[in-house]
N, C-alpha and C positions, 0 to 999 in steps of 0.2 A: 577448444576453438586453435589455437594455435600449435597444442604437441595431441591433442588428444585424446579422449581415456574413455571406460568399462561405462557404459552403457545400462552393461546389465552383467553377470557373474559371466557369459560365453558371449558377445557383441561389442566390439571395439568401433568408433566411431573416428577414425581420421581425422586429423586437421582437411587435407583434400574437402574431405565432406562438404564441408560450408563453401570452400572457391573452387567450383565446378564450373563449365565453361558455359552460356548457350541455354539457363534453367528459368525459366522464368517463375517466379514467387507468386501463387494468387495474393490479386494486390496489395503486390508489395509498394506500391504508393501511400496506400494509408499506412501501408504497417509502416514505413519512414519516420513522415505524419506523427502519429501516438507515436513514435519510439525518441524522438527528438525531444518534445511534448514533456512525456515522460521525466527526459534526462534533465530539462531544467525544476522542475520540481521537485526530483531529487537534490537538488543542488539546493532550495530553496529552503531543503529541511535540514541540509546534513550545514546548516549557519546555526541551527537549537543546536543551542552548547548540553545544552541537558531538557530531558519526556518531561522530567519532573522539577526541577527546581528553575527554570529559564522562565522566566512570565511572561516572552511571548509565543513560550511551543504551545499551549493551545488553539490560537487564531491561526497561526502559520498549523498544524498540521490538520485544524476544520476549511482551512480553504483548500488545500495542498489536494485534502481529501472529496472535495466538491468539484474540483479537477476530474482530476481519476474517475469516480463517477460519469461527470460525462464522456473520455475518453472510453470511459466500457458502453453506455452507453452506444455513440459512435458507431465504435465497432462491432458488437453485434447484431446491427445492420447486415456486415460482408461474410462475419464469419459467425454462423452457427452457435459453434460449440463456447461462445465468449455470454456471458448470463446477461439479460440487461434487468441491470436492476430497481429499476424507476419509470414510472412512466413522467417523459419528456415533457421543458413547458414552455407557454409561446415563446420564439427567438423574441431577445428583442432586438429596434434595427441597429446597437453597437455589435452585439455577437452575432449577430447574419452577414454583419459588415467585414468581421475581422475570422470569421468561418471561409467566406467569401478571399480572403484575402488570402489565406493557407491556401488555400484550392489554387488560388493564379501561383505564388509563388511554389506554390510543388508540383506545377508542371513549368515552370520554367524551368525550377532546377530540373527537373528531368531530363533535356534537353543536353542535360551536359552529361546524361550517364549516353552512350555508346551503341552501351551493349544489357543485355538481362545481367547479365553478371555482372559487373560493373552499380549500378544497382544494389543487387542483394551482396553486395562485400560491404560498402557505405552500411549498408544496415546493420549488415553482423557488427563491423568494427563501433556500431551507437551500441550493438547489443551489450561485447564486451564490455565498451568504457561504462553503460547501466549499471550492470552488474558488479564490476569494478569498484563502482563510488557506492553502494547499496550495501554495501555489507555493515555500514555502520547503524542501519532500521536494524539486523540481531540482535547489540549490541544497547537498542535500544528495549528490545521485547524480556532481556535479563537486566536489566536496569527496574522494568517495569513490572516483572514478573515477581524480584525481589524484594522490591515493596507491596506490594500484596502480601505476601506472603506474612511480614511483618503488622499486617492493618489492624486495626482492633476490635473482637470476633464483633456485634450488631448488628441487631433485627433487621428483616431489610424494608419492616417497616416504623424504623424509629429513624429520630430529629435527633438534633440537636436540641429543639424546645425536650423531648420527649424526655433525650439523659439528663437533660437541667433541672423538671419535678423529681423524677425518680429518684436521684442523691439530694433532694430536699426536702422532700416529703417523708414522715414520719409515717413508721411500721403501722398492719392492721393491728398491730393488738393493743398502739395507742393513739389511737387516729386523732382526738379528745384534746394530749395532754398539746403542749406548745412545745419545739422545740429547744431547750438548751444552749445548744450549738449553732451560733447563728456567721460559722463561717462556713458550714456544707454547701450553700444556696448558695454564694456565690464564687464559693469555688465552683462545681457543676455545672455551675451556668459558663466560666473561661473554658473552662480544660471542656468542655462537648463540642462547643462552635466548633473550634479551632480542630479540631479527631475528624468530627465528620466533613469538616471541609474539607480536611486533607485526602483520606476519604474515598469522598466523593470525586476529587480530582485524582484520584492514580485508577479508579476505576474508569474514569470515564475516559484518560489516556492510556488502557490498556486496551479500549476495545477501541478507542483509533487505531492504536499497532497493532491491532489486531484486521481492520479493515484495509490496512495498508498495505500485512503480508498477504491476505486474502486476494488482492487487487491482484501482485502481483504472479502470484499462484494464478490465479483467471483468466486473468487475461496475457501480460507479459510470459513466462516462460508457458504458456498452454501455444501461444501463439510460436515459441521457439520449437517447442515439439510436433508446430501441425508442420513445418519449417520444415522438419528432419525428415518430416514421411517422402517431399516428396523427392528431396535430395538422396537420399539415400534410394529410397523407387526406382532413381533416375541413373544411380551408381551402381544397381544390379541392372539393370537394361542395357547397359555398358558394356558389363562384365558380360553375358549372355551372352552379344553381340558380338567381340572380343572370340568367345570360346566356341562360336561356331563358323 
């Protein structure tokens, strides 16, 4: 956005495209509110030191995903290209109050924008900041993917109890004979539970990271692309006017 870039082999988008005067983007106020909220939640995610070893990781990630779901469903009302992912639940009194307060604060803030271009400029500054901060999410994906490659191969229906029993049970050829190896059952039990727990935790975090990436692709990047279409169209119209 500051230097311009090729978005295709032949189409270069210069920095001036993002800073056009008198271009009103659709529902820019809603986009600004959503981007501000997303930025807050991404900063919360950033406080997690490691997606697998940090004991607070799952709690923080799950809370952020719930907020992302709410943002996505709210935006889907005005932006049909954003998919609504779940049926909305009845809002609590506190939730209704906070949403009303946010909208009121947005209207007050909008009074400071003397032109539509100021609101657009502010929005794209938020987008730039958001994209620069959320690079750590890609690192998270690499960490979880690498950990998943090293997971033990287990049957999808197996459990820690199944593993323990299979480790300690005698072979079918000598099922009636008592086992002489008393260490098999304790070792099987002790080793199976942590391994299964670690596997479950890693896979769960993998799904969570996938959901976060999906949110950015289906919501944040989708919004920027739609806005870019408007800005490119406006720029082309101006070029046509100048040529004639």
